[in-house]
Structure formats: C-alpha cells, structure tokens
N, C-alpha and C positions, 0 to 999 in steps of 0.2 A: 119271249121278251115282251114287255109292255110298251105302249105308245109313250113317247117322251123319254125313253131310256137311251143314253148315248152309248152306242156300240163300243166305242173306244174304251169307255170306262168298264163296260161289262166283260171285256176280255183282257184286262191288264194284269191278271195273274196275282193279285194281292188279296189278302183276306182279313176279315174282322172276326174277332171272338166277342160275343156278348155274354158277359158273366154277371148275372143279377139273381138275387133270391126270388124276385117277383117274376113268376112265370108269364104274366101278361106283358110286363115290360120287355122281357126277353123276346117274346113272340112278336111284339109290335116292332121292335128294332130290327129283328131279322126280316120281317115283312117289308119294312121301309127300305132296307138296303140290298136285299138279295138280288134284285134285278140288275144292279150296277156293280156289285162286288160280291165275291164269295163270302158268305156270312154263316157263322156257326153259333148257335145258342147253347150255353152250358150253365148248369145250375150252381157250380162251385168253382173256385180257383183250381182245386185239385183236378177236376174234370178237364179244365183247360190245359193244365200242365201235362196230363196224360195224353190228350189229343194232339197237343202242339209240339210234336217231336218231328225231327227231320224236316222234310219239305213242307209240312203242314203248319209251320210256325206262323203265328199271326203277325200282321203288320200293325194292326190297331187292336187295342183291348178296350172295350167299353165296360167299365167296372161299376157296379152298383155301389152307391155310397154306404149302403147298409153293411157291406163287408168291411169298409174302413171303420165304421162305428164299432163293429164287433171285434175286429182283429188288429186295429191300429194302422197307422200309415206305413209301418214296416212291410205290409203286404205289397206296397208299390215297389219297394226294392227287391222283394222276392220275385215278383212278376218280371221285373226288368232283368234279374239274373237268369231266370228261366228262358226268357225271350229277348235276347240282346237286340237292341234297336227298336223294340216295340214302342209305339206311341200310345199313351194311356189317356183316355177321356173318362172322367167320373160322371156317372149318370145320377142326378139328384133332383129333389124337389126343393122348393124355396126354404123349407124348414131344415134342410140339410146343408145349407150354404156354408156354414162354419166348418163343417167336416170337409166339404169340397175345397175350401181355401187351405185348410191344413194339408189336404192331399196334394194340392198344387205346390205348396211349399216343400213337400217331401218328394216331388218329382213328377207328378201327373202333368200332362201337357195342356189340359183344358177341361171344360165341363160341357155336359148336355143337360140343360135344366128343363124339367117337366113344367108344363105340358109339352110333349114332344110332337113336332110336326114333321111331315115327310120332307118338306123343303129345308127346314133348319137342320135336320139330322144329316141329310145328304150333303148339304153345304159344309157342315162341320167336318164330316169324314173326308170330303174332297180336300178341304183346307189342310187337314193334318197329313194327308197323303201327298200334298203338293200338286193336286190336280186342279183344273179349272173349277170355278164356282166358289171362290173363297168366302169365308165368313169369319167373324172374330172367334178366337178359340175360347175366350172367357166371357160369359154373359151372366153375371150375377146381379141380383137386385141390390138395393141399398141395405147395408149391414147396420143393425142397430145394436 
C-alpha cells in the first residue's frame, strides 16, 4: 500500500471494472484506483461480462464514451442487466460531452471528464460507492 491510502477503503471488498478502448486510459484509471479498491481493466464490455460472474461482479463500471458512440446507449441497459445494482460512470473528454449526457439520460450515474486526476477519480468513485470523500457526480463543461 502507498502513503495516503485509507486502509478502510482498501479492504472494503468492492470492485471497479474499467472498460475503455484506450489502453492508456484503462491503465491510468487502474493505477489511480488499485490502492484503495479492487480494480480490473478490460478492453471490451464482453470481457467484463465474462469476468464479472458470481462473486466477481463489479460495484462500479467505468465505461469509455467511445463504446456509447459505437454501440449506442442501449449498452448501458445491457450492462445493468448483466450486473444488477452496478453504478456506471462514463469516461469522456470534453468533445464527448453530448454522448455523456445522452448516456446519463439512459441510466449512467455520472461522468469522469478528462483530463483525469488521481484526486478527482478517487473522489468520484468514493461518492458513487457512498464512501467518504464526496464529489459531484456530474462535471460537464458548458454545452454549446
């Protein structure tokens, strides 16, 4: 464990699946979270569905907005059906905010907007899990 990691968070038995087409984004999110929560990075929703069976079901799904662009917002319902009770955050950059808003209308619980920072990512995941360190679930810029 690293300095500054709360032990109570690191042992609370919950998990996050990071599903994004961008390998760098997946790795960065996994690195930011792994000290305080069990985190798995997966390249596709299908990999997540295969891995998340039984006791390995995720509590939070960080889903890249590129998947919503390609597959539509129905992907959110599919993920919720596969993982009942999962909380979904859409990972996007400013250019994908319209997609993120559509995703939230379709059932996503919030967004993580790039550039990603350690503090912001941890606070957002803590918030969605109901742990200390609350942050707003939605942080979008001005829509034009």
